[in-house]
ZATIKE-855900 format. One record per residue (C-alpha): x, y, z. Coordinates in steps of 0.05 Angstrom, whole numbers, plus 32768, in hexadecimal, padded with zeros to 4 digits. Last residue first. Example, Ala and Ser with C-alpha at 12.3 -4.5 7.8 and 13.67 -1.06 7.14 Angstrom:
# residues 2
81117FEB808F 80F67FA6809C 
END
This chain:
# residues 215
8CDF7DFB8BDC 8CEC7E438BE8 8CEA7E548B9F 8CA47E328B97 8C887E558BD2 8CA37E9B8BB7 8C847E878B71 8C407E788B90 8C417EBA8BB9 8C587EE18B7D 8C1F7EC38B54 8BEA7ED28B8A 8C017F1A8B93 8C017F278B49 8BB97F0C8B43 8BA17F358B7F 8BC07F748B5F 8BA17F628B1D 8B5B7F5C8B36 8B397F1B8B41 8AEF7F0C8B2D 8AEE7EC18B19 8AB67EAC8AEC 8ADF7E858ABB 8AE77EBA8A88 8AF97EE88AC4 8B337EBD8AD7 8B507EBA8A8D 8B467F018A87 8B6E7F0C8ACB 8BA27EE08AB1 8BA97F098A74 8BAC7F498A9C 8BE57F2D8AC6 8C117F238A88 8C497EF08AA2 8C847EF88A6F 8CB47EBD8A72 8CFD7ECF8A8A 8D087E8A8AAF 8D017EAC8AF1 8CBE7EC78ADC 8CB77F0D8ABF 8C797F368AD5 8C4E7F628AA8 8C177F898AC5 8C3E7FCF8AC4 8C517FC38A7E 8C2C7FFC8A5C 8C43802B8A93 8C5A805F8A63 8C9F805A8A79 8C9C800E8A78 8C8180138A30 8CBC80418A1C 8CEF800F8A3B 8CCF7FD38A17 8CD27FF689D5 8D18800E89DF 8D307FC989F2 8D107FAA89B5 8D3F7FD8898D 8D3D7FDD8942 8CF47FE88937 8CF480198971 8D27804C8961 8D18803B891A 8CD9805A891F 8CED80A28937 8D2B8099890C 8CFE809C88CD 8CEE80E588DE 8D3580FC88EF 8D5180DA88AE 8D1980FD8888 8D26813F88A9 8D6E813C8896 8D668127884E 8D33815E8845 8D5881928866 8D9681888840 8D6A818287FE 8D4981C8880E 8D8C81EA8816 8DA581CD87D4 8D6481E187B3 8D6E822887D0 8DB3822B87B2 8D9B82178770 8D618243876D 8D8F827C877E 8DBD826C8745 8D84825C8713 8D65829F8723 8DA982C4871E 8DB682A486D6 8D6E82B286C1 8D7082FD86D4 8D3C830A8704 8CFC833586FD 8CCE83488733 8C84833C8745 8C8083038712 8C6582CD8746 8CA282A4873B 8CCF82DF8742 8CAE82F08784 8CB982AB879D 8D0082AB8780 8D1182EA87A6 8CEC82D287E8 8D16829287E5 8D5C82B487D9 8D7A82CD8819 8D4E82AF884C 8D56826B8829 8DA48272882E 8DA082868875 8D7A82468884 8DB282208864 8DE4823F8892 8DB7823288CB 8DB781EB88C2 8E0181EA88C2 8E06820F88FD 8DD481E68920 8E0081A48919 8DCB8186891E 8D8581878905 8D43818D892E 8D5181BE8967 8D0881AD8974 8CE281F08978 8D14821D8955 8D3181EE8924 8CEF81CF8911 8CCF8214890A 8D09822F88DE 8D0281F688AF 8CB6820088A9 8CBE824B8899 8CF5823D8868 8CC982058842 8C92823B883B 8CC2826D881D 8CE3823587F1 8C9F822387D1 8C8381DD87D7 8C6F81A787A4 8CB381838799 8CC0818187E4 8CC8813987E9 8CCB81078823 8CD180BA8823 8CD3807F8852 8CD480388836 8CCA80198878 8CCC804088BC 8C86805D88B1 8C8B809E8891 8C6D80AF8850 8C7880F58836 8C66812E8805 8C7281778815 8C4881A187E0 8C2081C88815 8C5081D8884E 8C6481AD8889 8C4581C988C9 8C31818888EA 8C6B815F88CB 8C958163890A 8C5C81508936 8C43811A890B 8C8980FB890B 8C8980FF895B 8C4180E2895F 8C5080A88931 8C8D80968956 8C6F809D899A 8C3080708988 8BF480948970 8BF280638931 8C1F8026893E 8C69802B894A 8C72802A8996 8C367FFE89A8 8C457FD0896F 8C8E7FC8898A 8C717FB789D0 8C447F8489B4 8C7E7F688987 8CA87F6189C3 8C727F3A89EA 8C697F0B89AF 8CB27F0089A9 8CBC7EE989EE 8CF97EBB89FA 8D2A7EE889D9 8D107F2989F4 8D0D7F108A3B 8D547EF88A35 8D6B7F3C8A1F 8D487F598A5A 8D717F2D8A89 8DB27F468A68 8D9C7F908A70 8D8B7F848AB8 8D437F7C8ACF 8D1B7FA68AFF 8CFC7FCC8ACB 8CD77F908AAF 8CB87F808AF2 8CD57F408B14 8CB67EFC8B2B 
END
């Protein structure tokens, strides 16, 4: 019997092929609410300004800025870059931030009627800010979606994360690459009035397999 993190890559692929329910369980753990994908997306969107609309779940994702003003978007973009180095190349992202820094406050004051701006100048600045916002919208959407596709597209990533979080500590792998869940065996024992802890069950199973292999 082996632990999952003792397997080679080729052995892990055999486990994935032969145990689809186990793979689904690991994937659900990684992508369900409060899993790592959800938590990272929630972290990135935590300070999104009013007017940002989105749905991120790894399927039919969308992100729109139609109700947000450029000043609020600028604050959010700068926070993402500062806290997470969110978009690469950074020089390109910083160039679009500079455009928003140059024009967003002017446009906001013009919209509020505090200052007067010629129509052609307003249209030019608004177009440049729209271009910058679209650059960030597409880049942010790609990053958010990737938090889910990292797990949905790769069973290996799901299992590796579950191993790191000690979610699979009670999983053993048989010589024919079948999953042995010690918690499930413990539940069967308890349902039949047998009170054994997981470590005792693990020891029993390993003793049985060692005896069989010696024969």
